[in-house]
C-alpha positions in Angstrom: 7.7 100.2 -125.1 7.4 99.2 -121.6 4.6 102.1 -121.4 2.5 99.9 -124.5 3.5 96.8 -122.4 2.0 98.0 -119.1 -1.2 99.5 -120.8 -1.6 96.1 -122.0 -1.4 94.1 -118.8 -3.4 96.3 -117.1 -6.4 97.0 -119.4 -6.5 92.7 -119.7 -7.2 92.4 -116.4 -9.5 95.2 -116.2 -11.7 93.6 -119.3 -10.9 90.0 -118.7 -14.7 89.0 -117.2 -16.1 89.7 -120.6 -13.6 87.3 -122.2 -14.1 84.3 -119.4 -18.0 84.5 -119.8 -17.8 83.3 -123.7 -14.9 81.2 -123.0 -17.3 79.3 -120.3 -20.4 80.0 -123.1 -18.4 77.7 -125.5 -17.4 75.2 -122.7 -20.8 74.8 -121.7 -22.5 74.8 -125.1 -19.2 72.4 -127.1 -20.0 72.3 -130.8 -17.9 70.2 -133.1 -16.3 71.2 -136.0 -18.3 73.0 -138.7 -21.1 72.6 -136.6 -20.1 75.5 -134.3 -22.9 77.8 -135.2 -23.4 79.6 -131.3 -19.4 79.0 -130.3 -18.7 81.1 -133.9 -21.3 84.1 -133.5 -20.6 84.5 -129.7 -16.8 85.0 -130.7 -17.8 87.5 -133.6 -19.7 89.3 -131.3 -17.2 89.4 -129.2 -15.6 90.6 -131.6 -17.8 93.7 -132.6 -18.3 94.8 -129.0 -14.5 95.5 -129.1 -14.4 97.5 -132.2 -14.0 95.2 -134.9 -15.4 94.8 -138.0 -16.6 91.0 -138.6 -16.9 89.5 -142.2 -18.5 86.2 -141.6 -18.8 82.8 -143.6 -15.4 83.0 -145.5 -14.1 80.8 -147.9 -17.5 78.9 -148.0 -17.4 77.4 -144.2 -20.3 78.8 -142.5 -18.4 79.0 -139.4 -15.5 80.9 -140.3 -15.3 84.7 -140.3 -12.3 87.4 -139.8 -12.5 90.1 -137.7 -10.9 93.5 -138.4 -9.3 96.8 -136.9 -7.2 99.3 -138.3 -5.7 100.3 -141.3 -2.5 100.2 -143.5 0.8 98.7 -142.5 2.0 96.3 -140.4 -0.7 93.4 -140.6 -0.9 91.2 -137.9 -3.0 88.2 -137.8 -4.2 86.4 -134.7 -6.1 83.5 -134.4 -9.2 81.6 -132.9 -10.6 78.4 -132.9 -13.5 76.9 -131.5 -14.7 73.4 -132.2 -14.6 70.6 -129.7 -14.3 66.9 -130.1 -16.4 64.0 -129.7 -17.2 62.2 -126.1 -15.2 64.3 -123.9 -18.0 65.9 -122.0 -16.8 65.9 -118.3 -17.9 68.0 -114.7 -15.3 70.7 -114.4 -15.7 70.0 -111.0 -14.9 66.5 -110.9 -11.3 65.1 -110.7 -12.2 61.7 -112.0 -14.2 60.8 -115.2 -17.3 62.3 -115.4 -19.5 63.0 -117.9 -22.1 65.7 -117.8 -23.8 64.3 -121.1 -23.1 60.5 -121.4 -21.1 60.2 -124.5 -21.4 64.1 -125.8 -18.5 66.7 -127.1 -16.6 68.3 -124.9 -13.7 71.3 -124.9 -10.9 68.2 -124.5 -8.3 70.6 -126.6 -9.2 74.0 -124.7 -10.3 75.7 -127.6 -12.7 77.5 -126.3 -9.9 79.2 -124.9 -8.1 79.5 -127.7 -10.5 81.6 -129.6 -11.7 83.7 -127.4 -7.8 84.2 -126.2 -7.1 85.4 -129.6 -10.1 88.0 -129.5 -9.0 89.1 -126.5 -5.2 89.6 -127.7 -5.9 91.2 -130.5 -8.8 93.4 -128.2 -5.7 94.8 -125.7 -3.3 95.5 -128.6 -5.9 97.4 -130.3 -6.6 99.8 -127.2 -3.2 99.9 -126.6 -2.3 101.2 -130.3 -5.1 103.5 -130.2 -3.8 105.0 -126.6 -0.2 105.3 -127.9 -1.3 106.1 -131.4 0.6 103.4 -132.9 -0.7 102.6 -136.8 -1.3 98.9 -138.6 -4.3 96.4 -139.1 -5.5 94.0 -136.6 -6.7 90.4 -137.6 -8.4 87.8 -136.0 -8.9 84.6 -138.6 -12.0 82.3 -137.0 -11.4 79.1 -138.3 -13.1 76.1 -137.8 -12.8 72.3 -137.6 -9.2 72.4 -136.5 -9.4 69.2 -135.1 -9.9 68.0 -138.3 -7.5 70.6 -140.0 -10.4 71.8 -142.5 -10.6 75.4 -141.6 -7.3 76.7 -142.8 -6.1 75.2 -145.4 -9.7 76.3 -147.3 -8.8 80.0 -145.6 -5.7 79.7 -147.2 -7.0 78.6 -150.4 -9.7 81.5 -150.5 -6.4 83.9 -150.3 -7.7 85.5 -146.9 -4.0 84.9 -144.9 -2.5 87.2 -147.9 -1.2 90.2 -146.9 -0.8 89.8 -142.7 3.2 90.7 -142.2 3.1 88.4 -139.4 0.9 86.1 -137.2 0.7 84.8 -133.6 -1.0 81.8 -132.4 -1.3 79.8 -129.4 -2.4 76.6 -127.6 -2.5 75.6 -124.1 -0.7 72.3 -123.3 1.2 71.0 -120.3 4.0 73.3 -120.6 5.3 76.8 -121.4 7.2 77.3 -124.6 7.6 80.1 -126.7 7.5 78.1 -129.7 10.5 77.5 -132.6 8.6 74.6 -133.3 8.1 72.5 -136.7 4.9 70.1 -137.2 4.3 67.7 -139.6 2.7 67.8 -142.7 -1.0 65.5 -142.9 -4.2 64.6 -144.7 -7.2 63.4 -144.5 -9.0 61.5 -146.9 -12.5 58.7 -146.8 -12.7 56.4 -149.3 -16.2 55.5 -150.2 -16.7 52.0 -151.7 -19.9 50.7 -153.5 -20.8 47.2 -154.2 -24.0 45.0 -154.8 -26.1 43.2 -151.6 -27.1 40.1 -151.9 -28.7 37.5 -148.8 -25.8 35.6 -146.7 -27.0 32.0 -148.1 -26.0 33.3 -151.6 -23.2 35.9 -151.0 -22.0 35.3 -154.8 -24.7 36.9 -156.1 -23.6 40.1 -154.2 -20.4 42.5 -154.4 -19.3 43.6 -150.5 -18.3 47.1 -150.4 -16.8 45.9 -146.7 -14.4 43.4 -148.6 -13.0 46.2 -150.5 -12.5 48.2 -147.4 -11.0 45.8 -145.2 -8.7 44.9 -148.3 -7.6 48.5 -148.5 -7.2 48.5 -145.0 -4.8 45.5 -145.4 -3.1 47.2 -147.9 -2.5 50.0 -146.1 -0.5 47.8 -143.1 1.6 46.7 -145.7 2.0 50.7 -147.2 3.0 51.4 -143.3 6.7 49.6 -144.1 7.4 51.7 -147.1 6.0 55.2 -145.8 9.3 57.8 -144.7 10.6 57.8 -141.4 9.7 59.9 -138.9 11.7 61.3 -136.0 12.0 60.5 -132.4 9.7 63.5 -131.9 8.3 63.7 -135.0 5.8 61.6 -136.3 5.1 59.9 -139.4 1.6 57.9 -139.3 -1.1 56.3 -141.2 -4.2 55.7 -139.2 -7.5 54.0 -140.5 -10.8 53.5 -139.4 -14.5 51.9 -140.7 -16.7 54.6 -139.8 -19.7 53.4 -142.0 -19.6 49.5 -143.0 -22.9 49.2 -144.5 -26.1 47.5 -143.0 -24.5 45.4 -139.9 -26.1 42.4 -141.0 -24.1 39.4 -140.8 -26.8 38.0 -143.4 -26.6 40.9 -145.9 -23.6 41.6 -148.4 -22.6 45.4 -147.7 -23.5 47.3 -150.5 -21.5 50.6 -149.2 -18.6 50.7 -146.8 -16.1 53.8 -145.4 -12.3 53.5 -145.0 -11.5 57.3 -143.3 -7.0 57.3 -143.6 -5.2 60.1 -142.3 -1.7 60.5 -142.7 1.0 62.6 -141.0 4.4 62.8 -142.6 7.6 64.8 -142.5 7.0 67.6 -145.0 4.2 68.2 -148.0 6.4 66.6 -150.6 6.6 63.3 -148.5 2.5 63.7 -148.8 2.2 64.4 -152.0 4.4 61.2 -152.6 2.4 59.1 -150.2 -1.0 59.8 -151.6 -0.8 58.4 -155.0 0.1 55.5 -153.1 -2.5 55.4 -150.8 -5.2 55.8 -153.9 -3.7 52.8 -155.4 -4.5 51.0 -152.0 -8.5 51.9 -152.9 -8.1 50.9 -156.6 -6.5 47.9 -155.8 -9.0 46.6 -153.2 -11.8 47.8 -155.8 -10.7 45.5 -158.6 -9.9 42.6 -156.4 -13.6 42.5 -154.6 -15.3 43.7 -158.0 -16.5 47.3 -156.1 -16.1 50.9 -157.0 -14.5 53.5 -154.8 -14.7 57.2 -154.6 -11.9 59.6 -153.1 -13.5 62.5 -150.8 -10.8 64.9 -149.6 -11.5 66.9 -146.3 -8.1 68.4 -146.4 -4.6 68.4 -146.9 -1.8 70.6 -144.7 1.8 71.8 -144.9 4.4 71.2 -142.3 4.9 73.8 -139.8 7.9 76.4 -141.1 9.1 77.8 -137.6 10.6 81.4 -137.3 13.0 82.1 -134.4 13.4 85.6 -134.7 9.7 85.7 -133.3 10.0 82.8 -131.0 12.7 84.8 -129.5 10.8 87.8 -128.7 7.8 86.1 -127.5 10.1 84.6 -125.0 11.2 87.9 -123.6 7.4 88.4 -123.3 7.0 85.5 -121.6 9.2 86.0 -119.0 7.5 89.3 -118.5 4.0 88.3 -118.3 5.1 84.9 -116.2 3.5 81.6 -116.9 0.2 80.9 -115.4 0.2 80.7 -111.0 -1.8 78.2 -110.2 -2.9 78.3 -106.5 -2.7 75.6 -103.9 -6.0 74.1 -104.5 -5.3 73.9 -107.6 -1.9 72.3 -108.0 -4.0 69.5 -106.0 -6.3 69.2 -107.9 -3.7 68.7 -110.5 -2.3 66.1 -108.6 -5.2 64.2 -108.2 -6.1 64.0 -112.3 -2.0 62.6 -112.4 -3.2 59.8 -109.7 -6.5 59.2 -112.3 -4.3 58.9 -115.0 -1.3 56.7 -113.8 1.0 59.5 -113.9 3.5 61.0 -111.3 1.5 63.4 -108.8 4.1 66.5 -109.5 1.1 69.0 -109.7 2.0 72.3 -112.3 5.4 72.8 -113.5 4.9 76.9 -113.7 8.0 77.4 -115.4 9.2 78.6 -118.8 11.2 76.4 -121.6 14.0 77.8 -123.1 13.7 78.9 -126.4 15.0 75.4 -128.6 13.9 74.1 -131.8 11.1 70.9 -131.1 8.4 69.2 -132.7 4.8 69.7 -132.2 1.6 67.9 -132.7 -0.2 68.8 -136.3 -1.9 71.8 -136.6 -3.4 73.6 -139.8 -1.7 76.9 -138.1 1.1 75.5 -139.9 -0.8 77.1 -142.9 -0.2 80.7 -141.8 3.3 80.1 -141.8 3.6 79.8 -145.5 2.3 83.2 -146.1 4.0 85.1 -143.2 6.2 84.5 -140.5 4.7 83.0 -138.0 4.7 81.1 -134.8 2.5 79.4 -131.4 3.3 80.0 -128.1 2.2 76.6 -126.0 0.7 77.6 -122.5 0.1 75.3 -119.7 -3.2 74.6 -118.7 -3.0 70.5 -117.7 -0.6 68.8 -115.3 2.1 66.4 -117.4 1.5 62.7 -117.5 -2.3 63.5 -118.5 -2.5 63.0 -122.0 -4.6 65.2 -124.1 -7.8 65.4 -126.1 -9.5 63.5 -122.9 -11.6 64.4 -120.2 -8.9 66.0 -118.0 -8.0 68.6 -120.5 -12.3 69.5 -120.7 -12.2 69.4 -116.9 -9.0 71.9 -116.7 -10.8 74.0 -119.6 -14.1 74.8 -117.9 -12.7 75.9 -114.7 -10.3 78.6 -113.1 -7.0 76.8 -114.6 -8.8 77.3 -118.1 -9.1 81.5 -117.7 -5.4 81.6 -115.5 -4.0 80.1 -119.1 -6.0 81.8 -121.7 -5.2 85.4 -119.5 -1.5 84.5 -119.5 -2.0 83.6 -123.1 -3.5 86.9 -124.4 -1.1 89.2 -122.2 1.8 87.5 -124.0 0.5 87.5 -127.6 -0.4 91.3 -127.6 3.1 92.3 -125.7 4.9 90.0 -128.2 2.7 92.2 -130.9 3.7 95.4 -129.3 7.3 94.7 -130.1 6.9 93.7 -133.4 4.8 96.9 -134.5 6.8 99.5 -132.4 10.3 97.7 -134.3 9.8 96.9 -138.2 13.5 95.8 -137.9 11.8 92.6 -136.4 9.7 92.3 -138.9 11.8 92.2 -141.6 14.4 89.7 -140.3 11.6 87.4 -139.6 10.5 87.8 -142.9 14.0 87.3 -144.1 14.3 84.0 -141.8 10.7 82.8 -143.7 12.4 83.3 -147.0 15.4 81.5 -146.7 14.1 78.2 -144.6 11.6 78.4 -147.7 13.6 78.3 -150.4 12.1 79.1 -152.9 8.5 77.4 -152.6 5.1 79.2 -152.5 1.8 77.9 -150.8 -0.1 75.9 -153.6 -3.0 73.9 -152.2 -2.3 70.6 -151.1 -5.6 69.6 -152.6 -7.5 70.2 -156.0 -9.8 73.4 -157.0 -12.6 71.6 -157.0 -12.1 70.0 -153.4 -14.7 72.3 -151.1 -15.2 72.1 -147.4 -17.0 69.6 -145.9 -19.4 71.5 -143.8 -21.3 68.3 -143.3 -18.8 66.4 -141.7 -20.2 66.2 -138.3 -23.8 67.1 -139.1 -25.1 63.9 -137.9 -22.9 63.6 -135.0 -23.8 66.7 -133.6 -27.6 66.3 -133.9 -28.2 64.6 -131.1 -26.3 67.4 -128.6 -28.4 70.4 -129.9 
């Protein structure tokens, strides 16, 4: 096994430049969820150049894809995400907030690295399997719009994840950790109110859709008190915004308005119990204001099922590969970023946390974990105390620190996969753990069969930056 891992480590070092180039390309041309046409195409071409066959446009999503190599069992699944976030354009050479494009999108979650790193890991594993005569199949799932949790639940609904024996994933973060984590279930729904316009000097002739949306917001404030409590390290939250308030003129009664609602709860059972009450808030507000309301389900995801077996295998390989090691210049830059964010100037940690059960932020990678044993490594990209989904992460993801994090992650995932493939008993132990944790539950989509992916959700927002 050590020979296979030595081969993987050497292959990544010798071939990393082609992956760096694509990570930079995605960072320089950030695309919002479901609009990642160039990013998805670049990753598909990267997979093809490395010997994978690619199926594009899966699960009715133009930017979703599956890249496959090999045949037979075991089947290992890797993940690729490639969407960015709005408003996080950032100069990668600056240690203060400095947009390259004012108001433009940016990779403030490091998905330019995550997507490229998943293919990097899969390609390294493929070459090791050829070199050492290891049989099996590798799949890379290109999943759009992770920031809205759209891609994976719709791919799951389409049956894309069936037949995989185990999944390995990673995410940039402010620490190094080998998984063994849960995450909450999640829903993302828009409620569109419709009324009648009228002049502001005779509003009794109208029916205000904005009144309906505002009243629903007030009802949600009251509902918060009656939600099941979360845990100290696992949020149970209900958030909403008003992305469309109609005409925007105070002397015109608005005939349309939208309230966008997002919820996070401990598990899917709690989500299913709460959603009818959220719907009731909408219906009651519409009745009270004489308006109508339509529900648009963007997505609903399950909680993540942790896997201790994979986490320990991953931990051993994390010790082998080592966390990213940052230079003195990078550490000084990290301290400057911490100073800009009002955080203690400690620099980069560069250590490995022990295998302990934790909770993590919501991710639609949770859907993988219901089909096969799955774990997700966290690899240090940005310094602690600076937050996430912000300009600091975008800066780090675009420079040398991002490349070091991605390289470490690719080595880690490929070596972990090699251990699992060469030791079928580990796969069986991980499957037995998953079976025990599921306790008879099976994967069922949390939205109706008729629900379609919101392929145009960011179309207008992305237009100015094409």
